[in-house]
N, C-alpha and C positions, 0 to 999 in steps of 0.2 A: 836260233838262240832260245834256250829254255827259259820259261817264266814261272815265278812264284807269285801268288797273291797273298800278301800278309795282311790279314784282316783282323783288326784289334777290336775287342769288346771289353769295356770296363763296366760290368753290370748293365749291358744293353741287350739282353736276350730278345726282347720284343722287336727291336730293330734288326737284330741279326737274323731273326726268322725270314726277313725279306732280303736283306743284303747278301746273305750267304747263298741262297739259291741262285741269285743273279751272278754272284761270282763263279759258283760251280759250273754255270752254264757257258762260261767263256772257254772257247776251244783251246786245247793245248796247255792249259794252266794247272799247276799244282796249287792247291788252296790250303793254307794253314791258318787256323783260327788262333790268335794270340789273346789268351784269356788273362786279363790284367787283374787277377785275384777277384774275379766276380763272385758275388754271393747269390746268384740268380741261376737260371737255366742255361747259361751259356755253353757249358760242357754238353748237356743233353742235346742242344740244338746242333752243335758241331757233330756229335756222334750220329745223330738222326740223319744228316745230310752227307755223311761219309767223308768229311773234311778231316785232314790232320789237325791234331789238337796240341797246343803248347800252353801249358798254365804257368803263370809266374806265381810264386808262393805269397808275395805280398803286394799291395797296390803301389805302383810306381808312377812318378810323373811321366807324362807322354814321352819325353826325350829319352829317359832311361828305359822305358818299356820297349820303345822302338829300337833302341840300340841292342837290347837282349834279343829281340826277334830277328834282327838283321844277322847277328852273330850265329844264331841257332837254326838258320834256314839256308837253303842253297838256291841255285838258279842264276844264270847269267843276266836275267832281267828281274827286277822286283818291283811289284806294284804295292805301294803302301796304301792301304784302304782303311777308312773309318767305318764303324758299324751303321752310321747314319747316312752312308752314301750308297746308292743303288745303281749298278751298272746296267746300261742298256745293252741289248744283244749286239755283238760285233765290236764291242768297246776294245777288248784287248788286241784283236787282229788289227784294227785301224791304228792303235797306239804303237803296237810293236813294229809296224812298217815304217813309222817315223823314227824309232829308236835306232834302226839299222843305218841311218844316215850318218856320214862322217862326223866325228867329234860331238855327236849328240849324246848328251848324258842323261837327259830326262825328257819327258813328254808331258805337257800340260793339256788335259782334256778340256772339253766344253762342259762345265758344270751348270745344270739348270736348278732353279730353286723349287723346293717342295716343302710342304708343311708336314709331311708324314710319308710313310712308305706306300700308301695306296695311290694308284694312279690318278684317282679323282682329286687328290690333294695337291697335284702339280700345278705350279704357277707359270704364266707365260712371261717369265722373266729369267735372265741370266743370273747365276750365283757367281761364277768367276770364269773368265776366259784367260786363265793363267793369273799371275800376280806381277806387280811391278814395285820397284823402289825408285822414287823420283828424286830430283835434285835437292829436295829438302831432307832426304833420307827418310822419307815417310813411306811405308809400304801400303799398297792398296790392291784390292780385288779388282782386276780388269773387267769392266762391263757390268759390274754388279747392279742389278735393277733394270738394265736395258732389256728390250724385248728379246724373246728367245731366238728369233731368227737373225739377230745381229751377230757379228764376229763369226761369219759363216765360212770364211776362207782360211786355209791352212797358212801358217806363218811361223813367226818365231816370238817367244815370250821371254821375259826376264826369268821366270821360274814357275814351277808348278805348285798349286795350293795343296797343302798336306792332306786334305780330305781324300784325294784319289791322285797319287803321283807315280808315274812309272819311271824307274831309274834303271840305268845301266849299272850292274854291281861294280864293274871296273871303275866307273865314276864315283860311286859311293866310297870305295876303298881308296881312291885317290884323294878324296875330300876328308877322310878320316884323320882325326888328331889323336894319335895313340890308337887306343881300341875303340874310340867313340866316333861315330858318324854325326849324330846330333850332339850339340853342346848341352850337357846335362845341367849346367848352371842355369839355362834359359827355362828349363822345366817344360813349358808348353807353348804359349803364344809367341808367334814369330819365330820358333825354332826352325820351321820349314822355310821361312824367308831367309834366315841365316845361312841354311844349307845351300839355298839357291844362289845367294850372293857368293858364298865361298866357291861354289862350283864355277860361276862366272869368272871370278878372279883367277881361277886355275885353268881357264880356257875351255870349259865345257859349254856347249849350247843347250838351249831348251827349246823343242819344237812345240808349236801349238797345233793340236789336231782337232777340228771341230767334229769329225766323224766319230771320235771317241766321246760318246755322250754318257753322262751319269747324272742322277738327280740327288741333290744334297740338301739336308735339313741343316741350315746354317745356325750355329749357336752365337758366334761373336762375328759381327760384320757391321758396316756403316749403318744398316738398317735395324740392328738389334742392340747396338752398343749401349743405349740408355737402360736396357733391361739387365745388362750383365753386372754381376757383383763387382764391388769396388776393387776387391783384391785382384780380380782378373784384369780389370783396366789398368791398375798399377803395374802389374806384371808386363803387360804389353808395352806400357810407357817406358819402363826401365830397360826392357830388352832392346829397344831401338838403339839406345846408347851402347850397349854391348856389342850389337852388330856393327855399329860404326867404328868402335875400337878395334875390332878384329879385321874388318874387311875393307875399310876405306884406305884410299891413298892420299899422301900429302898434297899431290898435285890436283886431285879431285876436290879436296877440301878448300884449297886456295881458290879454285876456279868457281866453286859454288858458294863462296863465303857470304855473298849478299843474300842468297836464298836462305841459308842457314841462319844467319843473324836474325833476319826478319822472323822465320819460323820459330826460333828459340824464344824470342821475345814474346811472341804470341802464345806459345805453349806455357811459358812461365806465368803470363798474365791469366790464361785460362785456369791454370791450377790454383793461383792465389785467389781468384775471384769466384770460380765455379766449383772446382773439384780439389779441395785442399787435400784429399787423401792421395792425390798424385805426388805430392811433394815428397812423400816417403820414397818414391821411386828414384829421385835423385840420390838419396842416401844409399839405397840398395845397390844402384848401379856403381857408385863410388867404391862400395865394399867388394864388389865383384870385379872391378876393373883390373887389379893386378893379375888375376888368372886370365882375364880376356886379353891382356897385353901379352902374356906368355904365348897364348894361342896365335895372336897376331904375329909375332915374330916367326913362328913356323909357317903360317899361311903366306905371308909376304916374302919369306926367303924363297919358297917354292915358285911364286909369281915371278920374282926376279931371275931366277934360274932359267925359266922358260921365255924370258924376254917379253913378258906380257905387261899391258897397261891395266887400268882399272876396269871394273865391271861397266857394262853399258846402261848406265842409269837412265830410266825413262823408257826403256825398250818395252813395247807391248804389240800385240797383233793388231792389224787394221780392223776397225769396226765394220 
């Protein structure tokens, strides 16, 4: 199976100077730098290391930029990689072995936390051992903050975090709605969760492979949320509802109604008392709901045709 690494830089040349050589060192991979209209040395770094170079003429939100990159690259397997994620030797080989398993559409690697690209800035902590959506419909990074030696056994994850996610192209095309793999209405935060949830609804597995190791500088996480701009927190807040509209099942909602009612009451109380900027997220979600409902009809029709139930909420690898 041929593999392409699609490495996006959005004005991140200093990070790319470290993440690109690590990607180029992966055996058997074609590496494409997706330049999201950077105004820095991204192109020079790509040319210096001999990577293929694809420039977008204007800065696009993450979901739109990745859709463009997916459409304009080839390869039966596609590793979507951020410039702030640094692959360890042997990453791709370990992940590709798991992707060959039946009905496996993606592989979640073991991401470890780092404060920068230099080895001395690495932390003894997990960034993500995949990601999970629980019965409250809240998405979480599995193992975030746990010691780096935890989650050391291969297993199955709900989905792969977008910092470094290996996909079978067949699965991406199966999950596409029209020409789009990622939902462009979601822009950025949780767009990777939405794709993972959709893949699960359509019957694709996600393997967790701890031998595929990468080091990631995490911008938005439980440990950094307080420092993230209010607009980003609101985007994450509203996108949870868009994911539910598209991917949830009526049976699942009824089953988990007590969890949802309690969580929604707590979320509303938190917004009213602590983060009133989140209240705009309800309005934004309502405005985007008709388009999300149209996508839901397509997703759920495919699910019913295949005789599938809902996604396995709460699924995560063993610690």
